[in-house]
NUTILUM-694513 format. One record per residue: residue number from 1; residue in one letter; x, y, z of N, C-alpha, C in turn. Coordinates in nm, 3 decimals, always signed. Last residue first. Layout:
BEGIN
NUM;A;X;Y;Z;X;Y;Z;X;Y;Z
...
//
This chain:
BEGIN
149;X;-0.295;-1.547;-2.505;-0.356;-1.679;-2.484;-0.483;-1.697;-2.565
148;X;-0.215;-1.288;-2.527;-0.163;-1.383;-2.625;-0.228;-1.521;-2.615
147;X;-0.312;-1.155;-2.309;-0.372;-1.126;-2.440;-0.328;-1.224;-2.547
146;X;-0.143;-1.262;-2.108;-0.288;-1.279;-2.101;-0.352;-1.260;-2.238
145;X;+0.108;-1.170;-2.196;+0.083;-1.313;-2.184;-0.067;-1.340;-2.184
144;X;+0.066;-0.893;-2.174;+0.100;-0.953;-2.303;+0.069;-1.102;-2.303
143;X;+0.023;-0.861;-1.900;-0.084;-0.828;-1.994;-0.059;-0.895;-2.129
142;X;+0.276;-0.935;-1.802;+0.156;-1.011;-1.761;+0.041;-0.987;-1.860
141;X;+0.428;-0.731;-1.925;+0.454;-0.871;-1.956;+0.334;-0.958;-1.920
140;X;+0.331;-0.501;-1.802;+0.312;-0.519;-1.945;+0.333;-0.664;-1.985
139;X;+0.424;-0.549;-1.540;+0.280;-0.535;-1.566;+0.250;-0.559;-1.714
138;X;+0.699;-0.544;-1.589;+0.637;-0.665;-1.536;+0.487;-0.664;-1.562
137;X;+0.728;-0.281;-1.675;+0.759;-0.390;-1.767;+0.698;-0.522;-1.720
136;X;+0.663;-0.149;-1.436;+0.577;-0.130;-1.553;+0.601;-0.243;-1.654
135;X;+0.883;-0.229;-1.280;+0.747;-0.262;-1.237;+0.650;-0.253;-1.355
134;X;+1.091;-0.111;-1.425;+1.084;-0.257;-1.414;+0.945;-0.303;-1.371
133;X;+1.023;+0.157;-1.382;+1.027;+0.105;-1.518;+1.018;-0.047;-1.518
132;X;+1.050;+0.181;-1.107;+0.915;+0.197;-1.165;+0.910;+0.148;-1.310
131;X;+1.329;+0.151;-1.080;+1.239;+0.048;-1.030;+1.101;+0.059;-1.093
130;X;+1.473;+0.260;-1.395;+1.449;+0.273;-1.251;+1.351;+0.164;-1.209
129;X;+1.704;+0.297;-1.652;+1.596;+0.218;-1.595;+1.591;+0.236;-1.444
128;X;+1.769;+0.526;-1.920;+1.800;+0.469;-1.788;+1.679;+0.396;-1.733
127;X;+1.544;+0.623;-2.111;+1.669;+0.687;-2.068;+1.701;+0.635;-1.928
126;X;+1.401;+0.380;-2.337;+1.405;+0.454;-2.211;+1.543;+0.514;-2.185
125;X;+1.408;+0.217;-2.552;+1.338;+0.345;-2.569;+1.350;+0.434;-2.446
124;X;+1.512;-0.020;-2.476;+1.605;+0.072;-2.543;+1.541;+0.208;-2.569
123;X;+1.306;-0.173;-2.383;+1.380;-0.093;-2.285;+1.479;+0.003;-2.349
122;X;+1.002;-0.221;-2.497;+1.137;-0.209;-2.553;+1.219;-0.116;-2.464
121;X;+0.744;-0.213;-2.422;+0.834;-0.299;-2.344;+0.978;-0.296;-2.394
120;X;+0.608;-0.065;-2.606;+0.629;-0.006;-2.474;+0.724;-0.087;-2.387
119;X;+0.596;-0.254;-2.814;+0.677;-0.134;-2.830;+0.706;-0.069;-2.695
118;X;+0.431;-0.449;-2.695;+0.564;-0.485;-2.748;+0.652;-0.360;-2.756
117;X;+0.200;-0.299;-2.642;+0.278;-0.356;-2.532;+0.419;-0.394;-2.577
116;X;+0.116;-0.243;-2.904;+0.146;-0.134;-2.811;+0.235;-0.184;-2.696
115;X;+0.063;-0.502;-2.996;+0.166;-0.422;-3.062;+0.211;-0.307;-2.972
114;X;-0.146;-0.566;-2.820;-0.024;-0.647;-2.822;+0.091;-0.570;-2.887
113;X;-0.333;-0.374;-2.894;-0.273;-0.367;-2.761;-0.147;-0.451;-2.754
112;X;-0.394;-0.463;-3.155;-0.342;-0.328;-3.133;-0.271;-0.319;-2.997
111;X;-0.500;-0.720;-3.112;-0.375;-0.702;-3.189;-0.311;-0.565;-3.168
110;X;-0.726;-0.641;-2.942;-0.619;-0.728;-2.894;-0.492;-0.713;-2.979
109;X;-0.886;-0.473;-3.108;-0.824;-0.422;-2.986;-0.709;-0.509;-2.938
108;X;-0.962;-0.635;-3.343;-0.893;-0.507;-3.349;-0.818;-0.468;-3.222
107;X;-1.045;-0.904;-3.298;-1.026;-0.852;-3.434;-0.937;-0.727;-3.436
106;X;-1.095;-0.962;-3.035;-0.978;-1.027;-3.097;-0.947;-0.968;-3.234
105;X;-1.210;-0.827;-2.774;-1.211;-0.788;-2.916;-1.084;-0.840;-2.982
104;X;-1.154;-0.910;-2.521;-1.281;-0.953;-2.579;-1.293;-0.918;-2.728
103;X;-0.925;-0.787;-2.434;-0.915;-0.926;-2.479;-1.043;-0.976;-2.546
102;X;-1.013;-0.544;-2.335;-0.941;-0.545;-2.462;-0.940;-0.687;-2.520
101;X;-1.114;-0.636;-2.091;-1.205;-0.578;-2.190;-1.141;-0.580;-2.329
100;X;-0.874;-0.717;-1.967;-0.981;-0.815;-1.991;-1.079;-0.764;-2.096
99;X;-0.746;-0.469;-1.951;-0.687;-0.575;-2.034;-0.792;-0.683;-2.064
98;X;-0.922;-0.341;-1.770;-0.895;-0.285;-1.902;-0.842;-0.393;-1.996
97;X;-0.894;-0.500;-1.546;-1.024;-0.496;-1.614;-1.010;-0.439;-1.754
96;X;-0.625;-0.439;-1.487;-0.663;-0.576;-1.517;-0.797;-0.581;-1.590
95;X;-0.642;-0.165;-1.430;-0.563;-0.209;-1.545;-0.602;-0.352;-1.584
94;X;-0.979;-0.059;-1.357;-0.849;-0.110;-1.317;-0.774;-0.156;-1.442
93;X;-1.148;+0.235;-1.427;-1.126;+0.098;-1.474;-0.986;+0.053;-1.430
92;X;-1.174;+0.502;-1.370;-1.216;+0.406;-1.269;-1.195;+0.260;-1.307
91;X;-1.206;+0.587;-1.711;-1.194;+0.634;-1.572;-1.249;+0.529;-1.475
90;X;-1.059;+0.351;-1.944;-1.174;+0.426;-1.892;-1.151;+0.471;-1.748
89;X;-0.823;+0.373;-2.180;-0.839;+0.323;-2.043;-0.946;+0.410;-1.978
88;X;-0.901;+0.328;-2.518;-0.887;+0.419;-2.404;-0.911;+0.347;-2.273
87;X;-0.964;+0.161;-2.720;-0.830;+0.148;-2.664;-0.810;+0.236;-2.540
86;X;-1.207;+0.243;-2.812;-1.204;+0.123;-2.730;-1.068;+0.102;-2.664
85;X;-1.145;+0.449;-2.982;-1.197;+0.484;-2.850;-1.203;+0.364;-2.756
84;X;-1.054;+0.294;-3.199;-0.968;+0.397;-3.140;-1.016;+0.430;-2.999
83;X;-1.287;+0.135;-3.243;-1.158;+0.076;-3.209;-1.066;+0.175;-3.142
82;X;-1.483;+0.319;-3.310;-1.502;+0.237;-3.190;-1.370;+0.173;-3.146
81;X;-1.360;+0.422;-3.544;-1.397;+0.510;-3.433;-1.411;+0.430;-3.304
80;X;-1.335;+0.192;-3.705;-1.216;+0.268;-3.663;-1.248;+0.354;-3.541
79;X;-1.607;+0.118;-3.734;-1.508;+0.022;-3.683;-1.386;+0.096;-3.630
78;X;-1.713;+0.342;-3.855;-1.752;+0.312;-3.716;-1.656;+0.211;-3.654
77;X;-1.462;+0.525;-4.042;-1.564;+0.421;-4.027;-1.597;+0.399;-3.879
76;X;-1.427;+0.880;-4.079;-1.375;+0.751;-4.035;-1.489;+0.652;-4.015
75;X;-1.511;+1.136;-4.153;-1.539;+1.023;-4.242;-1.481;+0.890;-4.201
74;X;-1.502;+1.348;-3.990;-1.396;+1.341;-4.091;-1.411;+1.220;-4.182
73;X;-1.706;+1.296;-3.814;-1.721;+1.409;-3.905;-1.616;+1.411;-4.015
72;X;-1.590;+1.094;-3.664;-1.702;+1.062;-3.752;-1.719;+1.172;-3.857
71;X;-1.408;+1.244;-3.516;-1.358;+1.143;-3.611;-1.467;+1.106;-3.712
70;X;-1.591;+1.396;-3.368;-1.492;+1.463;-3.453;-1.437;+1.366;-3.558
69;X;-1.732;+1.198;-3.230;-1.803;+1.287;-3.323;-1.706;+1.355;-3.419
68;X;-1.538;+1.090;-3.066;-1.600;+1.006;-3.168;-1.666;+1.094;-3.275
67;X;-1.279;+1.342;-3.023;-1.400;+1.268;-2.986;-1.446;+1.178;-3.100
66;X;-1.018;+1.471;-2.950;-1.046;+1.382;-3.062;-1.160;+1.287;-3.024
65;X;-0.974;+1.595;-2.714;-1.051;+1.671;-2.812;-1.086;+1.585;-2.935
64;X;-0.803;+1.434;-2.568;-0.947;+1.410;-2.557;-1.034;+1.494;-2.652
63;X;-0.533;+1.302;-2.605;-0.583;+1.420;-2.678;-0.736;+1.411;-2.682
62;X;-0.494;+1.071;-2.459;-0.397;+1.179;-2.447;-0.442;+1.310;-2.512
61;X;-0.718;+0.909;-2.514;-0.667;+0.921;-2.378;-0.578;+1.044;-2.361
60;X;-0.769;+0.928;-2.792;-0.874;+0.960;-2.694;-0.822;+0.983;-2.552
59;X;-0.500;+0.866;-2.912;-0.570;+0.994;-2.925;-0.673;+1.020;-2.815
58;X;-0.377;+0.621;-2.911;-0.357;+0.707;-2.794;-0.433;+0.840;-2.802
57;X;-0.446;+0.498;-3.158;-0.481;+0.434;-3.030;-0.465;+0.524;-2.907
56;X;-0.410;+0.560;-3.423;-0.484;+0.655;-3.338;-0.509;+0.607;-3.198
55;X;-0.275;+0.338;-3.522;-0.214;+0.471;-3.532;-0.279;+0.568;-3.436
54;X;-0.466;+0.136;-3.474;-0.335;+0.132;-3.408;-0.269;+0.269;-3.409
53;X;-0.671;+0.221;-3.646;-0.695;+0.207;-3.502;-0.562;+0.211;-3.426
52;X;-0.539;+0.203;-3.891;-0.590;+0.333;-3.844;-0.613;+0.330;-3.693
51;X;-0.495;-0.072;-3.903;-0.380;+0.018;-3.898;-0.422;+0.158;-3.850
50;X;-0.755;-0.158;-3.930;-0.680;-0.196;-3.810;-0.558;-0.107;-3.793
49;X;-0.800;-0.047;-4.184;-0.878;-0.001;-4.069;-0.809;-0.038;-3.938
48;X;-0.621;-0.180;-4.356;-0.603;-0.038;-4.330;-0.686;+0.015;-4.213
47;X;-0.471;-0.463;-4.353;-0.599;-0.418;-4.299;-0.588;-0.270;-4.262
46;X;-0.226;-0.554;-4.410;-0.324;-0.565;-4.517;-0.462;-0.518;-4.473
45;X;-0.076;-0.548;-4.182;-0.046;-0.448;-4.284;-0.138;-0.456;-4.406
44;X;-0.179;-0.592;-3.863;-0.197;-0.647;-3.997;-0.182;-0.538;-4.104
43;X;+0.064;-0.422;-3.650;-0.062;-0.491;-3.675;-0.068;-0.534;-3.821
42;X;+0.295;-0.276;-3.625;+0.289;-0.404;-3.555;+0.159;-0.479;-3.574
41;X;+0.269;-0.029;-3.735;+0.343;-0.128;-3.813;+0.342;-0.266;-3.748
40;X;+0.133;+0.096;-3.521;+0.065;+0.075;-3.648;+0.135;-0.033;-3.731
39;X;+0.342;+0.112;-3.337;+0.224;+0.031;-3.305;+0.147;-0.002;-3.433
38;X;+0.508;+0.290;-3.477;+0.556;+0.155;-3.445;+0.439;+0.063;-3.413
37;X;+0.346;+0.519;-3.482;+0.384;+0.454;-3.607;+0.430;+0.311;-3.582
36;X;+0.341;+0.576;-3.208;+0.216;+0.545;-3.279;+0.243;+0.474;-3.411
35;X;+0.613;+0.632;-3.167;+0.549;+0.521;-3.096;+0.422;+0.480;-3.170
34;X;+0.643;+0.858;-3.323;+0.717;+0.738;-3.362;+0.660;+0.614;-3.291
33;X;+0.507;+1.055;-3.186;+0.443;+0.998;-3.305;+0.515;+0.872;-3.352
32;X;+0.684;+1.150;-2.995;+0.583;+1.051;-2.956;+0.518;+0.984;-3.076
31;X;+1.030;+1.176;-3.050;+0.896;+1.223;-3.088;+0.791;+1.114;-3.063
30;X;+1.211;+1.082;-2.749;+1.189;+1.076;-2.893;+1.050;+1.130;-2.927
29;X;+1.261;+1.049;-2.480;+1.292;+1.177;-2.540;+1.277;+1.182;-2.692
28;X;+1.174;+0.823;-2.364;+1.313;+0.824;-2.406;+1.355;+0.954;-2.472
27;X;+0.905;+0.863;-2.326;+0.990;+0.854;-2.207;+1.140;+0.854;-2.239
26;X;+0.832;+1.090;-2.605;+0.810;+0.970;-2.524;+0.909;+0.969;-2.406
25;X;+0.701;+1.421;-2.652;+0.812;+1.327;-2.654;+0.776;+1.205;-2.571
24;X;+0.505;+1.647;-2.848;+0.517;+1.550;-2.740;+0.635;+1.456;-2.762
23;X;+0.435;+1.812;-3.054;+0.520;+1.869;-2.950;+0.550;+1.772;-2.836
22;X;+0.269;+1.653;-3.217;+0.389;+1.716;-3.273;+0.485;+1.772;-3.169
21;X;+0.038;+1.512;-3.182;+0.150;+1.481;-3.093;+0.279;+1.552;-3.133
20;X;-0.133;+1.609;-3.381;-0.177;+1.609;-3.241;-0.061;+1.592;-3.143
19;X;+0.013;+1.562;-3.619;-0.015;+1.699;-3.574;-0.049;+1.702;-3.425
18;X;+0.016;+1.281;-3.622;+0.141;+1.358;-3.632;+0.122;+1.499;-3.582
17;X;-0.257;+1.226;-3.618;-0.175;+1.187;-3.503;-0.042;+1.263;-3.504
16;X;-0.331;+1.331;-3.871;-0.395;+1.377;-3.748;-0.306;+1.349;-3.628
15;X;-0.171;+1.179;-4.049;-0.158;+1.325;-4.043;-0.216;+1.381;-3.913
14;X;-0.272;+0.924;-3.999;-0.130;+0.951;-3.976;-0.107;+1.101;-3.963
13;X;-0.535;+0.962;-4.085;-0.509;+0.931;-3.944;-0.362;+0.959;-3.910
12;X;-0.492;+1.004;-4.361;-0.550;+1.110;-4.279;-0.521;+1.086;-4.131
11;X;-0.394;+0.753;-4.433;-0.309;+0.872;-4.450;-0.361;+0.988;-4.367
10;X;-0.625;+0.608;-4.379;-0.504;+0.582;-4.301;-0.409;+0.700;-4.313
9;X;-0.792;+0.703;-4.575;-0.824;+0.738;-4.436;-0.704;+0.709;-4.345
8;X;-0.672;+0.581;-4.791;-0.670;+0.728;-4.784;-0.699;+0.773;-4.642
7;X;-0.737;+0.321;-4.730;-0.595;+0.358;-4.733;-0.581;+0.509;-4.726
6;X;-1.011;+0.339;-4.758;-0.957;+0.314;-4.624;-0.808;+0.343;-4.619
5;X;-1.035;+0.369;-5.033;-1.071;+0.481;-4.947;-1.016;+0.463;-4.806
4;X;-0.964;+0.110;-5.106;-0.882;+0.222;-5.148;-0.909;+0.344;-5.060
3;X;-1.181;-0.035;-5.001;-1.049;-0.051;-4.940;-0.957;+0.064;-4.979
2;X;-1.483;+0.161;-4.964;-1.391;+0.078;-5.042;-1.254;+0.075;-4.976
1;X;-1.714;+0.143;-4.703;-1.615;+0.223;-4.773;-1.518;+0.128;-4.844
//
């Protein structure tokens, strides 16, 4: 698909994610779609497919109706489909194994997860901090360091 077409597909992914998460809020009470946009802006801005993956990174886990087949039917590239679904934490997969799997894809999954971790580690997004928030931040920090190596 031509690069121009991939920019059009990015617009479609933004519309899909905006609609899918329209009623959802993040832990700080903000529209969840803002998280997806932040992750998208944290990856290579010259790579519309990587941006599509980042924008749609939470679809398979949080909105399971967004199957590979559904994305394929809308014309998304196999790279985007596999990337979006590759970001999903698989059932029975430990967090460490998930991060190790993500680390094997340096082209798409690693940059997307690093951007996701950066945004999720921003404590200003939270309404007060509790022990579980600090524990999660520690887990995210270990993952970030591992993926950055």
